[in-house]
N, C-alpha and C positions, 0 to 999 in steps of 0.2 A: 504494499500500500505505499502509495506516495505520499510526502509530507504535504504536498499542496492540497490534498484531500482534506476536508475538514472532518476531523474525528477527535474523540477523546479516549485515551487510554487510561483506565481506572484500575490503581493497585490498592494494596492494603493501607498504605499510608500516604500515598500521593497520586496526583493525577497528572497526566501530561496531554496538554492541549495543542492540537496541530491546526493553524490556520494561516492561510495565505503564505504557505511556505515557511512560516516561523514555528518554533516549539517553545511552548511555556510549560513550566513544572510548577504545580500548586501543591506544597507540602502541607500534610495534616500534622496538627498537634498544638501544643500551647502557643499562644501568641508570642512572637519575639519582641525584643525590646525596642526595636525600631517601629514594628506595627503599633505597640503600645503608645509610643510616642506621637505617631501619626494620629491615633485616636484621641489622645490628649490635646493635641492641637486642634484638631475639629471641633472637639466639644468645648474647648477654652473661646475659640473664636465665635462660635455659634452662642455661646453663653454671653458674650459681649454685645449682641445684638447685630450680629452680621447681616442676618436675612432682612432685619427692620431696616438697616441703613440702605440695603440693595433695593428694597421696596421704594424707599423714598427718594432713591438716586437713579434708578434703572433707566429712566428717559435720558439721563444725560450721557450713558454708556454707549460708546461707538461699536455698534454691532455690523457694520457695513462689510467687514472683512470676513465674517462667517462664511462658509461655504453655503451657496444656495441650495444645494442638495441636503445637507444637514438641516437648514431653516425649514425646508418643506417636510423633512421627517417630524420635526418638532411640531409644525402646525398640523399634520396629519395625525399625530398622536392626540393632541389636544382637541382638535376638532372632532375626534373619533369618540369623545367621551358622552355617554348617555346616562338617563337615570339609573340604567341596569348595568352597564359594562363600561370599562376602561379607566375608572378613576384610580385603581390601585397602581397601575402600571405607569399612569402620569405622575402620580405622587412618588413612585420609585425613582421615575427618570430625573424628577426634579430633585430628590435626595442625593442621586448619584452625581448630578452635575455641580450640585452644591459642594459635595466632598470634593471633587476635582478641582473646584475653584479655590479650596483651601489648601489641599495638598494633592497636587497633580501627580506626583508618584505613586498614590495609593490605587490599587486595583479595584475597580468597582465590581468586578466579577466575583470577588471573594466578600460575600455578605455576612460571614460569620467569624468571629474571633474571640478568644477568651483565655484567661490564665488559670482558670478553674479546671480541675480534674472532673472527669466524667461528662464533660460536654463536648459535642462536636466542634471542632475549631480549625481554621486555616492559620498556620503559622503568620502569614503576612495578611491575613483578614482582619476586618474590623466589625464589631457589632452595629451593622447598619438598623437593626430593630430597637436597639436602645437609643441611637441618634435620632432615629425617626420619631420615636415615643416622646421623647424629651423636647425636640427641637422642631423637626420638618413638619410632622402632622399638626402640632398646636399653631404654628405659623399659618400654615395653609387655611386651618379653620377660622382662625381669628381675623385672617384677612378677606374670608369669604372666596378663597381662590380655588377652593376644592372641597366639596362635601365628602369628607372620608370619615371612616369610623374613628372616634375620639381616641380609642386604644391603639391607632396606628395602622399603617398600610400592611404591615408584616402579620396583622391577624388575619390575612388572606394566606392560609397555610400554603398555598402553591407557590407563593413566593420564598418559602423559607426551606426548601428542600436541600439536601446536603451535596449540592453539585453548583460547580461555578456557573455564573450567567453567561449562556452563549446560545448559539442557535440550537446546540444540542441539549439544552434544559427541558427535560421531558414532563415536567408538570404540566397538568392541564389548566391553560390560561383562559381567562375571559377578558377579551379586548385584542387590541392591535399588537400581539405579541412580536409578529415579525417586523413591525415599525419600530417597537421599543428596542428589540435586540440589534437592530441596525444601527440605532442611536448609540447603545453600549459600545458597539464595535467602532464607531467612530470616535466616541470619547477615549476609548483605549488606545488609539493611534498616536495619542499625544501631539497632535500637529494643529492645535486650536487655541484660542483665548478662552479658557473656561470661565471666566468671570463675564465675558461678553455673551457666551452661550447662556450662563444663568440669567442675565439680564434679560436676554431674548425670551427665554421660556417664561419668565416671570411677566413679562409684558403681555405674552400670548394669555396667560391665566388670567391676568387683570381685565383683560378686554373680553374673556369669555366668562367671567363670573356673573352671577346673579345680580350683586351688587352694581356692576357696570350696566346691565341691561335695564335695571331700575333707573338708573342716573341717564342712560340714553334716551328711554321712553319719556322721562321727565322733561328732557330737553325738547324732544319733539313736541310734547304737549304745550311747552312754553312758546314755542315757535309758532303753532297755531293760533295762540292766544295773542300773539305779538301783532300791533297795528301799525306801527310807524314805518311805513314801506316807501317813503321817498328815498330817492338815490342818496341825497345828503346826509339823512339820518342813518342809513345802513353804512355808508362810508365811515361816518364818525364812530357809530358803534364798534365797527370792526377795527378802527384805529385804537380806539379805547382798550378793545380786548387784546390784540396783539402786543401792545405796549405794556400792558400790566400784568399778563398773565406770565406764568413760567415758560421757560424755554421759548423765549419770543421769536427767536430766528425762525424756528419750525412752524410756530404759529403763523407767523407772516408768510411762509411759503405756501401754507395750506390756504390762507385767505386769497392768494393771488391765484393758485390753481384754481380754486372754487369759483373765482371771477370767470375763468376761462371755460370752466364746466357749463355754468349758466349761459356763456357766451355762445357755445357750441350748441348746447340744447334748444336755444332760441334761434338758431339757424343764421348767426351772424357770420359764419364761416363754413366754407366747404371743406376745409382741412381737418385732419384726424388729430384729436388732443391725445397726446400720449400719457399714460397712467403717471400718477405721481411717482417721483423717484424716492428712494429710500433715504431717510434722515442721513445727512452727512456723507452720502454715497460719493465716490470719486467719479464725476461726469467724465473726465478724460478716459479713465480706466473702462468705463462701462459704455463709452462711444457716445456720451451725451454731449451737447453744447450747453444746454441749460437746465434749470430745474422745471421750468415749464416749456414744453415744445409742441409745436404743430407741425404735423408731417403731410406731405404730399406723396402717398404712396409710401415708399421707403425713404424718400429724401425729407431731410428737417427742412421746413421754410421758414419757421419763426421760432426765436427762442429767446428765453428770458431767464437770468439768474436774479434771485432774490438775495440781496445784501443787507442784512439787519446789522445796524451798528456800525456801518462803514460808509464813509463819505469820499474818501480819496481813492481811486480806482485805478490808477496807473498801471500797477503790477497784474491786476485782474484783467485789464485790457490786453496785456500780454499774453496771458494765458487763453484769453478768449480767441486770439489769433491763431493760436495752435489749434484750439479745437475746431475753428472754422476751415483751416487747412486741411484738416483731416476729415471734414465733413463739408465738401463743396456744394454749392448751389443754395446755401441759406439765404433767403431774401433780406430778412431784418432779424438782428440779435442785439442784445444789450443787457443792462442791469437796472434794477428796481431797488431803490434805497428807501429806508423808511422815514428818514428825517430830511436832511440837507445834502445837497452835492458840492463838492470841493473841485470846481472847474478851474483849475490852474490852467496856465498857458500850456504847459506839457501834456497834461490831460487831453485838452482839445486837439492838439498836435497829433497825439496817439490815436485819438478817434478818428482822424482823416487819415492817418497812416494805415489803420486796420482796414478801414472801409475801401481804401484804394487796392491794398494787397489781396484782399479777400472778395471784393466785388460784392460785399454785404453791407447794408445800411446799418450803421452802428448807432445806438441811441442809449442815452442815460437818463433816467427819468426819477423823480421823487414818487412815492407812492401815489399821491394825489394827482400828480401831472400825468402818470401811467394810466389812471382810471378815467381821466379826462379824454386822454389819447384813444384809448380803446372805445370810449363811449360815442366817438364821433360817428361809429358804425351803427349806433343805436338810436332811433328816431326819439325824439323829445317826448311823444306820447307813449312810448313803450318803456320808458327808463324806471317808472316806479314797478312795473311788472318784473322788469329785469332784475331791480334791486332785491325784491322778494325772492327771486330765483336763487340770486346770488348768496343771500342769507340762508335759505334752505340748503344749498350745497354745502356751505360752510359746517352748518350743524350736523347734517347728514353725513359728511366726511369724518368728523370727530366722533359721532356716534357709531362709526363703522358700518354704515348702512350703503356704502358705495365701495365696497371692496375692489369691484372690477377696475374702477377709474382712480380710486384714492385708497390703496392697500397701506393703510397706516398701521405699522407694527407696534411702535412704541405706546406705552400707557396713555389713555386719553382722558382718565379720569379728571385731573386737574383743570385740563382745557373745557371739558363739558361742564363742569363746576362753574368755571368762571363766566362761561356763556350764558349758563342759567340765571346767574345773577344780573347780567346785563339785560336779559330778555324780560326779567322781572319788572324792570323799570319801564313805564310807559312815556315817559318825558325825556326823549333823547334831543339833545341839540340839533336843531334843523339849520 
């Protein structure tokens, strides 16, 4: 039998795992000092509020470099949860990623470890059941992220068999076993930012939770009650929103993309609006020109980059030139800033230079000026209707009701809460 064939050799005191041409030996016996130290580190870090801190800050953690295949596995696992199946595997995957984010060297295939005699243990394993009971399950339940047994996910006996977690794990599972074990395999490769992986999964759970659904429904309800649908009132409301909410740069981008969603839906362009890019994704790496793009077939025709908190864009214009040279045929491209533009002589000169070299019309706008520029295509008699559709697109995007065009992965609770507060006021400056 060739090593490349997946198989597990089980002996009296150890197992030999053959996977992808590699061989790993799992020794049974009392936990080693190194494993004890890893276990102590995990429990100490969790005891200091690690998961709570991650919960409060996961939206600010860059997950753009996580492999898209791995992200899809996590989405499929979380989306596969029903009232009947899938919760234990999601909880276990969350625990495994948490362990990897604290001690990357710990194998998450070995879910048992003890110094006590008479108990099954792997020498390099740690007690995932204890960690789950004390930290993982209480956190998931307290935050409303996963409705699991209060005594822990390991109360599901099928997760506690004395075999390493692999595709060869024979216990009968309820849920997306194949998806979960692929996640385990990817985590064990040791080639990712585990903290980013934890932030990504936490975001998925936040946006999937019953608490989030209630918040999203509340926002939609407030939207139906809202009456100030003049273009000026909506523009002022959204400026108030992205200026005062957390992670303003991303909120700013979503507000602009939502404008273009309403613009497309109302028939003011025949071009195709590209789905919203991931937060902090590298445009050049992914072949994008801007955060917001309109395409004519496969050709990018119009592209805008949202630049929150920046006014001097000389370097950004140089980067834009590189992107335009890699994507010929763009008709108009530029930047939208939230406040004022610093149009020094060298910036104006650079605009002209990039425009000539790339044969693209280059424009720099403040947010208000960009809105006015795009509204030139919207008749005065239709602007209030357009304003309503714009606000609807913003709220529904953050409520994750438009995942086809606005696939927002980061947690949206804070943004929705701030939008609800603003929508609750019926007197917005006109």
